[in-house]
Residue, then its C-alpha position, 0 to 999 in steps of 0.5 A: x214405801x212400795x214392796x220393791x223399795x222394802x225388798x230392796x231394803x231388807x237386802x241391803x241389811x243382807x249385805x250389811x252383815x258382810x261388809x265388817x270383812x271388807x272394813x276390817x281389811x281395809x282399816x289393817x291396809x294402814x297398819x302393814x305399813x308400820x311393819x313394812x316401815x320397820x322391816x326397811x329400817x332393819x334391812x336399810x344398814x348395809x351390814x344387816x343388808x349384805x348379811x342378809x343376802x348371803x344367808x338367805x339370797x334375793x327375794x325371787x327368781x327373777x333377779x338379776x345378778x346385780x345386787x337389789x336395793x334394801x328398798x327391792x327387797x322389802x317390798x318383795x318380801x311384803x307383797x309375798x304375803x301381803x298385796x290385796x290380792x292374798x287376801x281378795x279371794x278368802x274376803x270374797x267368800x266370806x262375803x258370799x256365804x254370809x250373805x247367802x247363809x243370812x238370806x237363808x235366815x230371813x226368808x226362814x223368818x218370813x222376810x220377802x227377799x223377791x228370789x225364786x219360787x225355787x229358792x224361795x222354797x229351798x231357803x224356807x227349809x234351813x233349819x234353825x240350828x243351822x241359824x244358831x251354828x252360823x251365829x256361834x262360827x259368825x261372832x267368833x269370826x269376829x272376835x278371831x280377826x279384831x284380836x289378829x288386828x290389834x296384834x297386827x297377826x292378820x294375815x290372808x290365812x285369817x280370812x280363809x280360816x274365817x270362811x271355812x269356820x261359817x261352813x264347818x259351822x253350818x255343817x257341824x252344829x246341825x248334825x251334833x245337835x241331833x244328838x241333843x235334848x229338843x230344848x237345847x238343840x240352838x244352845x248346842x249348835x250355837x256352841x259349836x260354832x264358837x268351837x274352834x276349828x280344829x276342835x270341831x274337825x277332830x271331833x268327827x274324825x274320832x267319832x268316825x273312826x270309833x263308829x267305823x272301828x278304824x284305827x289309825x297309825x300315825x308316823x313315829x316323829x321327833x318329839x316337840x322342842x319349841x318349849x325349850x326356848x325361854x318365852x315359848x308360851x303355849x299360844x307362841x308355839x300354837x301360831x309359829x305352828x300355823x307357819x309351819x315352824x314345829x321344831x327349834x330346828x324348823x325355828x333356827x333356819x326361818x328368815x326373821x324378816x319373813x317371820x317378822x311380817x307374818x306373826x304377831x310377834x315384836x321383832x326383838x322377841x323374833x331375833x331372840x328366838x332364833x338366836x336361842x333355837x339355833x343354840x339348841x340345835x346344837x346343845x340340846x336341853x344342856x341349853x338351860x345349862x348355859x343360861x347362869x352363863x349368861x349365854x342364851x343364844x348363839x350369838x352370846x356364844x360366838x362373842x366369846x370367841x371374838x373376844x378370845x381372838x381379839x385379845x390374842x391379836x392385841x396381846x391382852x393376856x387378861x382378856x384372853x384368860x378370862x375367855x379361855x377360863x369361861x371356855x372352860x366352865x363351859x365344857x364342865x356345863x356341857x361335859x364336852x372337850x375344850x378342842x370340842x367346844x372351840x370348835x362349835x364357837x367358831x364355826x358360830x362365828x363363821x356361820x352365815x345364819x349367825x352372822x346375820x344373827x349378830x348383826x340383828x341383835x346388836x343392833x336391837x339389844x345393845x352396843x357391838x361388842x367391839x363399841x365396848x369396854x375392855x371386858x365387855 
């Protein structure tokens, strides 16, 4: 094989280091169709579609006065987050950075790539710590991307954070390694590469403020509230924070369709969490007192008033007494008056967001109240 053939083989090996970014995305496109199918199934129910339009409206500003079909709305939602163009920039930057750094490592190792003399000389100056930090970030990126692939949570932002990690690792790894002993600098650089990006940035922020004697004042903010909801693990809270949802209030008024498309949460889990968050906005930490009563969210609370009204309409005194007693117990738990409790559950029954959750809730967990026998 001639000199040019060897150079071509070297470049082929360099290019192969970036191919996995493209292959992961291509494989993921087929998995995304499953998410789209799930949302379309739910949205195709007339009651859900109407409630969704009332709660969130149409998905784009170009919509005509004529209501769209469920397929149109689902397509708008899907393309808003998952059209190929949303992934293109992140994947392209990962490919570019990976090929560039890998080529520099190859030149530093003595492999010929046919670069111009100036670029050849520059690449030969690549520090070993840069190579090790890049390797750490590279390996961690694929660990993260594969984990998100398995969880059906591979968003365009995942690829954006991936290339940013590659850059941060190549810069931060050698800098931190300077403070280490000569024999372990490469290991330290590799370790920096596999650290979470936020940890790397926070380290340098703390270091800079300490060295400069600068104090960073933080605005007073509300205390975190998501941990009060059942099922909210640390990972779940961190994942929702990536989508800008950092409080029960933000979760309560989030679009469940968008949240399902954007995160790795199962459909039924999203409905349950939003339902809990909405009730938390009204009763706060006292939500834990209502769970022994079988009330975990707004829908279950609205069902009480719905049954009370139906009991009165059909003159079923037994049902009326049952629901009245339940409301009285509710008042004792919350330390509210009867009128206050009636006002809350009546407002919930008439709230557009609760109506949508009602449709989604009983379509996902159980039969509708009107289909149940006496006493629910």
